C-alpha positions, 0 to 999 in steps of 0.5 A: 325631079330636076327642079327639085335636085338642082336647088339642093345640089347648090345649097349643097355645094355651098355647105361643102365649099364654106366647109372646105374654107373653114378646113383649109383656114384651120390647116393654115392656122395650125401650120402657122402656129406650128412654125411660130413654136418651131422658131420659138424652140430654136431660140431657147435652144441657140 
């Protein structure tokens, strides 16, 4: 049983880590865009 579960666990972990990396990249990108948007709004208001 362990022989089967081991590789499956490894592949699931690999998928999880790539998904987590993708989500983190998305969050960073969204935050960057939001920060840039706020700076642009501040410039327009001043």
